[in-house]
C-alpha positions in Angstrom: 0.0 0.0 0.0 1.2 3.5 -0.8 -0.3 5.7 1.9 0.8 9.1 3.0 0.4 10.6 6.5 -2.6 12.6 5.3 -4.4 9.3 4.7 -5.2 9.2 8.4 -2.2 7.4 9.9 -1.6 7.9 13.6 1.7 9.7 13.7 4.4 10.2 16.4 7.4 12.4 16.3 10.5 11.1 18.1 12.5 14.3 18.8 16.1 14.6 20.0 16.3 18.0 21.5 20.1 17.8 21.6 20.4 17.5 17.9 22.1 20.2 15.9 24.3 21.1 18.9 21.1 21.7 21.0 19.3 23.8 18.4 16.3 21.5 18.1 15.5 21.9 21.8 16.2 25.6 21.9 14.0 26.3 18.8 11.4 23.6 19.3 8.4 26.0 19.4 9.2 27.4 16.0 10.1 24.0 14.6 6.9 22.5 15.8 4.9 25.3 14.1 6.7 24.7 10.8 6.1 20.9 11.0 2.4 21.4 11.7 2.1 23.8 8.8 3.8 21.4 6.4 2.4 18.0 7.7 -1.2 19.2 8.1 -2.1 16.3 10.4 -2.2 15.8 14.1 0.7 14.1 15.8 2.1 13.3 19.2 5.6 14.3 20.3 8.0 12.2 22.3 11.3 13.7 23.4 14.4 11.7 23.9 16.3 12.1 27.2 19.4 10.1 26.7 21.3 8.0 24.2 19.3 5.0 23.1 16.0 6.5 24.2 14.7 7.0 20.7 14.7 3.2 20.2 12.4 2.5 23.2 10.2 5.5 22.4 9.7 4.2 18.9 8.8 0.8 20.1 6.3 2.2 22.6 4.7 4.4 19.9 4.2 1.5 17.5 2.7 -0.6 20.3 0.4 2.3 21.0 -0.9 2.1 17.5 1.2 4.7 15.7 1.7 3.8 12.0 4.0 6.6 11.0 7.1 7.4 13.1 9.0 10.6 12.2 12.6 10.8 13.5 13.5 14.5 14.2 17.2 14.8 14.8 20.5 13.7 13.2 21.8 10.4 11.8 22.1 8.9 15.3 18.5 9.6 16.0 17.5 8.1 12.7 19.5 5.0 13.5 18.0 4.6 17.0 14.5 5.0 15.5 15.1 2.3 12.9 16.1 -0.1 15.7 12.9 0.7 17.5 10.8 -0.8 14.7 12.1 -4.3 15.6 12.1 -6.6 18.6 14.2 -9.8 18.6 14.8 -9.3 14.9 11.1 -9.1 13.9 9.1 -5.9 13.0 6.6 -4.8 15.6 4.3 -3.8 12.8 5.3 -4.6 9.2 2.9 -1.9 7.9 4.3 0.9 10.0 6.6 3.4 8.2 9.3 5.7 9.2 10.0 9.3 8.0 12.8 11.6 8.9 13.6 15.3 9.5 17.3 15.4 9.7 18.4 18.3 11.9 21.8 17.1 13.1 25.6 17.4 12.8 26.0 15.1 9.8 22.5 14.9 8.3 24.0 12.4 5.8 21.3 9.8 5.2 18.8 12.4 3.8 21.3 13.4 1.2 20.8 10.0 -0.5 17.1 10.7 -0.5 17.7 14.2 -1.7 15.4 15.2 1.2 15.1 18.8 2.4 16.5 19.6 5.8 14.3 22.6 6.8 11.3 21.5 9.0 8.5 22.9 6.8 9.9 21.5 3.5 10.6 18.2 5.1 7.1 18.0 6.5 5.6 18.8 3.1 7.7 16.1 1.5 6.5 13.6 4.1 2.9 14.7 3.5 3.1 14.1 -0.2 5.4 11.2 -0.1 4.8 7.5 -0.6 5.9 4.3 1.2 9.2 2.8 -0.1 10.3 -0.6 1.1 14.1 -0.4 1.7 17.0 -2.6 2.8 18.7 -2.5 6.2 22.1 -3.7 7.4 22.6 -5.7 10.5 25.9 -5.5 12.3 27.0 -7.9 15.0 30.0 -6.5 16.8 31.9 -6.7 20.1 30.5 -3.8 22.1 32.7 -1.4 24.0 31.8 -3.4 27.2 33.2 -6.6 25.6 29.8 -8.2 25.1 28.6 -9.2 21.6 25.6 -7.3 20.3 23.7 -6.7 17.1 22.4 -3.4 15.7 20.6 -2.4 12.5 21.6 0.4 10.2 19.9 2.1 7.3 22.8 4.2 5.9 26.5 3.3 6.4 28.7 1.5 8.8 32.5 1.4 8.7 35.6 0.5 10.7 39.2 1.7 10.9 40.1 5.4 10.6 36.4 6.3 10.2 35.6 4.9 13.6 38.5 6.8 15.1 37.4 10.1 13.6 33.8 9.6 14.8 35.0 8.8 18.3 37.1 12.0 18.4 34.2 14.2 17.1 31.7 12.7 19.6 34.1 13.0 22.5 35.0 16.6 21.8 32.6 18.9 19.9 30.1 19.2 17.0 29.9 22.9 17.3 31.3 23.5 13.9 28.4 21.8 12.1 28.5 18.7 10.0 31.1 19.2 7.3 33.5 21.3 9.4 33.2 19.1 12.5 34.1 15.9 10.6 36.9 17.7 8.7 38.3 18.9 12.0 38.0 15.2 13.2 40.0 14.0 10.2 42.7 16.7 10.5 43.2 16.0 14.2 42.9 12.2 14.1 44.6 10.9 11.0 48.1 12.4 11.4 48.7 9.9 14.2 46.4 7.1 13.1 48.1 3.8 12.2 46.6 1.7 9.5 45.9 -1.8 10.7 46.3 -5.4 9.3 42.8 -6.6 8.7 41.3 -10.0 7.8 38.0 -9.8 5.9 35.7 -11.9 3.7 32.9 -10.7 1.4 30.1 -13.3 0.9 31.6 -16.7 0.3 34.8 -15.4 -1.2 38.3 -16.1 -0.1 39.5 -14.4 3.1 41.9 -11.6 2.4 44.4 -10.0 4.8 45.6 -6.5 4.1 46.7 -3.3 5.8 43.7 -1.0 5.6 42.9 2.6 6.5 39.1 2.0 6.5 36.4 -0.3 5.1 33.0 1.0 4.4 29.8 -1.1 4.2 27.2 1.1 2.5 23.5 1.0 2.0 23.2 4.7 1.5 25.7 7.0 -0.3 27.0 9.7 2.1 28.7 9.8 5.5 31.1 11.9 7.5 29.4 15.3 6.9 29.0 14.9 3.2 31.7 12.5 2.0 30.4 10.2 -0.7 32.0 6.8 -0.4 29.3 4.9 -2.3 28.1 7.1 -5.2 25.9 4.5 -6.8 24.5 2.7 -3.7 20.8 1.8 -3.9 18.6 1.5 -0.8 16.5 -1.3 -2.3 18.8 -3.5 -4.4 19.5 -6.1 -1.7 23.3 -5.4 -1.8 25.9 -3.5 0.1 28.3 -1.3 -1.8 31.6 -2.2 -0.1 34.7 0.1 -0.3 38.1 -0.6 1.2 40.8 2.1 1.3 44.3 0.5 1.7 47.5 1.6 3.3 47.2 5.4 2.6 48.9 8.0 4.7 47.6 11.4 6.0 48.8 13.5 3.1 47.2 11.2 0.6 43.9 11.3 2.4 44.0 15.1 2.6 44.9 15.5 -1.0 42.1 13.1 -2.0 39.3 14.7 0.1 37.9 16.5 -2.8 37.5 13.2 -4.7 35.9 11.6 -1.7 33.4 14.4 -1.3 32.4 14.1 -5.0 32.5 10.3 -5.0 35.1 10.3 -7.7 37.9 8.2 -6.1 37.1 4.7 -7.4 40.0 4.8 -9.9 42.6 5.3 -7.1 44.9 2.2 -6.8 44.4 2.1 -3.0 40.6 1.7 -3.4 38.8 -1.6 -3.9 35.1 -2.0 -4.5 32.6 -4.9 -4.3 28.9 -5.5 -4.0 27.8 -8.2 -1.6 25.4 -9.3 1.1 27.8 -10.1 4.0 31.1 -8.8 5.3 33.1 -10.5 8.0 36.1 -8.7 9.5 38.6 -9.2 12.3 42.0 -7.7 13.4 44.5 -8.4 16.2 44.6 -4.6 16.7 41.7 -2.5 18.0 39.5 -1.1 15.3 36.4 0.8 16.2 33.2 0.2 14.3 31.0 3.3 13.7 27.4 3.3 12.4 25.6 6.5 11.3 27.8 8.8 13.4 28.0 6.7 16.6 30.7 4.2 17.7 29.0 0.9 18.4 31.9 -1.4 19.2 35.0 -2.9 17.7 36.1 -5.8 15.5 35.5 -8.7 15.1 32.3 -7.8 13.3 29.8 -9.3 10.8 27.7 -7.1 8.5 24.6 -8.7 6.9 22.2 -7.4 4.4 18.4 -7.5 5.3 16.6 -6.9 2.0 13.3 -5.1 1.9 13.2 -4.9 5.7 11.2 -1.8 6.4 9.1 1.0 5.0 10.1 4.6 4.8 8.3 7.7 3.4 10.2 9.2 0.6 
């Protein structure tokens, strides 16, 4: 079924007031007015209070009969909301759909959708949009507490230098906004980052062992405040776009940032590309795994494609 919110769906907004360096909370009265003007339907608002809260709020809203859940925040809020649609690997309501108003530091996922980032325009797009069944990724990883855990993602996960950069940005500041915050993270992290020997296997292929800077497992196209590692990724093709960047140094990374931002780096000899449904990776050295702007654990990790897993409004 291709329903829009105006077709009478019970709607809930999951709002992260800390997104956009706190701008969502500070300006919520104005943002709420713009959303109501664009969405033209009643909705309830549930505010997150701590990390991970969007997941439980989403699950509660679906159990309360909400059929459309709108994540209002950054990529981390979107990720938490996606995970709230499922319990023990199964959807709480297969007919429920998710929409997003990305008002955060990175706001990378909505770039793949070419979705507006102002509240009124995003609300209008949601009101006139249709359901689209898209793929998700599932990552099983060693958590920072040492326990194995699984988490879903809709955009991009990666490990290596990308995880180190995200950890630095989240530990310090996002005050510069998306592009500049991640650029600052790159400039302050990569000069001392040591590329690591990594074992990895894609689908049922042979295991490879190489020194890597990073490996990206992409469902969407953008990450890191506008970098474009997977320029041809499709959200509904049942495949990851997988990009590995080999033993490159800081100067090479900096000189290639323009190509990375435009998605024009596939011809570089240090870059390898595949499409596949699973990636398994391990390393004797610590490598952080990040997912949609949040560090979720470290290697070893398994990334698994879940085709046609949930509905979004786009």
